[in-house]
C-alpha positions in Angstrom: 20.9 -7.2 16.5 20.8 -3.6 15.4 20.5 -1.0 18.2 17.0 0.3 18.8 16.0 3.1 16.4 14.3 6.4 17.5 10.8 5.8 18.8 8.1 6.5 16.2 4.4 7.1 16.5 2.9 3.6 16.2 0.1 2.4 13.9 -0.6 -0.8 12.0 1.0 0.8 8.9 4.2 1.9 10.7 4.5 -1.6 12.2 4.2 -3.2 8.8 6.6 -0.7 7.3 9.2 -1.7 9.9 8.5 -5.4 9.3 9.2 -5.1 5.6 12.3 -3.0 6.5 13.6 -6.0 8.5 13.0 -8.3 5.6 14.8 -6.0 3.2 17.8 -5.4 5.5 18.2 -8.7 7.3 16.2 -11.3 5.4 12.9 -13.1 6.0 14.3 -15.5 8.6 15.3 -12.5 10.8 11.7 -11.2 11.1 10.4 -11.2 14.7 8.4 -9.0 17.0 11.5 -8.1 18.9 13.4 -7.0 15.7 10.5 -4.9 14.5 10.2 -3.3 17.9 13.9 -2.5 17.8 13.6 -0.8 14.4 10.7 1.3 15.8 12.5 2.1 19.0 9.9 0.7 21.3 9.5 -2.3 23.5 8.1 -5.5 22.0 5.0 -5.2 24.3 4.2 -1.9 22.5 3.5 -3.8 19.3 0.8 -6.1 20.7 -1.8 -3.4 20.4 -1.4 -3.8 16.6 -0.4 -7.4 16.1 -1.2 -10.4 18.4 2.0 -12.3 17.6 4.4 -13.1 14.7 1.8 -15.1 12.8 -0.6 -12.1 13.0 2.2 -9.8 11.8 2.8 -12.1 8.8 -0.9 -12.1 8.0 -0.8 -8.3 7.8 2.3 -8.4 5.6 0.6 -10.9 3.3 -2.4 -8.7 3.0 -0.3 -5.7 2.1 1.4 -7.7 -0.7 -2.0 -8.9 -1.9 -3.3 -5.4 -1.9 -0.5 -4.4 -4.2 -1.6 -6.8 -6.9 -3.5 -4.9 -9.7 -6.9 -6.3 -10.3 -7.4 -3.8 -13.1 -6.7 -6.2 -16.0 -9.6 -8.4 -14.8 -12.0 -5.5 -15.1 -11.0 -4.4 -18.6 -13.8 -4.4 -21.2 -11.3 -4.0 -24.1 -10.0 -7.6 -23.9 -11.4 -11.1 -24.0 -11.7 -13.0 -20.7 -8.7 -15.1 -21.7 -6.6 -12.0 -22.4 -7.7 -10.5 -19.1 -6.7 -13.6 -17.1 -3.3 -13.8 -18.8 -2.6 -10.1 -18.2 -3.6 -10.4 -14.6 -1.5 -13.5 -14.1 1.6 -11.7 -15.5 1.0 -8.7 -13.3 0.5 -10.8 -10.2 3.7 -12.7 -10.8 5.6 -9.5 -11.4 4.3 -8.0 -8.2 5.1 -11.0 -6.0 8.6 -11.4 -7.4 9.3 -7.7 -7.0 8.0 -7.3 -3.5 10.5 -7.7 -0.6 10.0 -11.2 0.8 6.9 -11.7 -1.3 7.6 -15.3 -2.1 8.4 -16.3 1.5 5.4 -14.4 2.8 2.9 -16.3 0.7 4.3 -19.5 2.1 4.0 -18.3 5.7 0.3 -19.0 6.3 -3.2 -18.9 4.8 -3.9 -16.4 2.0 -7.4 -15.6 3.1 -7.6 -12.0 4.1 -9.9 -9.3 2.7 -7.7 -8.4 -0.3 -7.2 -12.1 -1.1 -10.9 -12.6 -1.1 -11.4 -9.7 -3.5 -8.8 -11.1 -5.8 -10.5 -14.4 -5.8 -13.9 -12.7 -6.4 -12.5 -10.9 -9.4 -11.2 -14.1 -10.9 -14.5 -15.9 -10.3 -16.3 -13.0 -12.1 -14.0 -13.2 -15.1 -14.5 -17.0 -15.4 -18.3 -16.6 -15.2 -18.2 -13.8 -17.8 -16.3 -16.3 -20.0 -19.4 -18.6 -19.8 -18.2 -21.0 -17.1 -20.4 -22.4 -14.4 -19.8 -21.3 -10.8 -18.3 -24.7 -10.1 -15.8 -24.5 -13.0 -15.1 -20.8 -12.1 -14.2 -21.7 -8.6 -12.0 -24.6 -9.8 -10.4 -22.4 -12.4 -9.7 -19.4 -10.1 -7.9 -21.7 -7.7 -5.9 -23.5 -10.4 -4.8 -20.1 -11.8 -3.6 -18.9 -8.4 -1.8 -22.2 -7.8 0.1 -21.9 -11.1 1.1 -18.3 -10.4 2.1 -18.9 -6.7 4.0 -22.1 -7.6 5.9 -20.4 -10.4 6.8 -17.5 -8.1 8.2 -20.0 -5.5 10.4 -21.7 -8.0 11.6 -18.4 -9.6 12.4 -16.8 -6.2 14.3 -19.9 -5.1 16.4 -19.5 -8.3 17.1 -15.9 -7.5 14.5 -14.3 -9.6 13.2 -10.8 -8.8 11.0 -10.0 -11.7 13.7 -7.8 -13.3 14.0 -8.7 -17.0 17.8 -8.2 -17.0 18.2 -10.4 -13.9 16.0 -13.0 -15.6 18.2 -13.1 -18.7 21.4 -13.3 -16.6 20.1 -16.3 -14.7 19.0 -18.0 -17.9 22.5 -17.6 -19.3 24.0 -19.0 -16.2 21.6 -22.0 -16.2 22.4 -22.7 -19.9 26.2 -22.7 -19.1 25.6 -25.1 -16.2 23.6 -27.5 -18.5 26.7 -27.8 -20.7 28.1 -30.2 -18.0 25.0 -32.5 -17.9 25.8 -36.1 -18.9 23.8 -36.4 -22.1 24.0 -40.2 -21.9 21.9 -40.2 -18.7 19.4 -37.5 -19.6 19.5 -37.2 -23.4 16.2 -35.4 -23.7 17.2 -32.8 -21.2 20.5 -32.3 -23.1 18.6 -31.9 -26.4 16.2 -29.3 -24.9 18.8 -27.4 -22.8 18.0 -24.1 -24.5 14.4 -24.4 -23.3 15.2 -25.9 -19.9 17.6 -23.0 -19.2 14.7 -20.6 -19.6 12.2 -22.3 -17.4 12.1 -19.4 -14.9 11.4 -16.7 -17.4 8.4 -14.6 -18.4 8.5 -16.4 -21.7 7.9 -19.8 -20.1 5.4 -18.3 -17.7 3.3 -16.9 -20.5 3.6 -20.2 -22.4 2.2 -22.2 -19.5 -0.5 -19.7 -18.4 -1.9 -19.4 -21.9 -2.4 -23.1 -22.2 -3.8 -23.4 -18.7 -6.3 -20.6 -19.4 -7.2 -21.9 -22.9 -7.8 -25.4 -21.6 -10.0 -24.3 -18.7 -12.1 -22.0 -20.9 -12.5 -24.6 -23.6 -13.4 -27.5 -21.3 -17.1 -28.4 -21.2 
């Protein structure tokens, strides 16, 4: 464990800053109240004024990540609801992939804080403005978030960070690996190797999100 740093003036914000610092420097699995306290140069007990336990710390970190997601695309009056939903989805994916520990954090517990509720409200409003009932809007808002979060999980597990150059590098590596696939066992995979290699890319994400959105908005 790193030696304690110099003591800092504590607040919820500084505690969260330190927690993200631990994730960046040591990885998500290293995150603990004790390690965050060491970074801040205080005893672990000093943090309990701001967080009840590790789970509470994680909730605060999730909220900060969710607060970083731009809801602006959903409020645009210059685009159709379908375009707004797609632009938002692309922005949310980019934010989660680019945020330190973003993918791991959204798997750490419920995503139900104030910023998460505002995000869901904005999605509901967009679906309603597209002419959907509240029932369909609620189903659609959830389906959209599941698609985004699931994609982020798979991309992060593959080493994705949201960086376009990194994305292309990984696609090239996957394509090279597919050269060694036994085509007799998985002939269709072998025939579509160029596409399979690009599963975890913005191109594939947009392909899927457009069809999901179009299908939900067209459904009666």
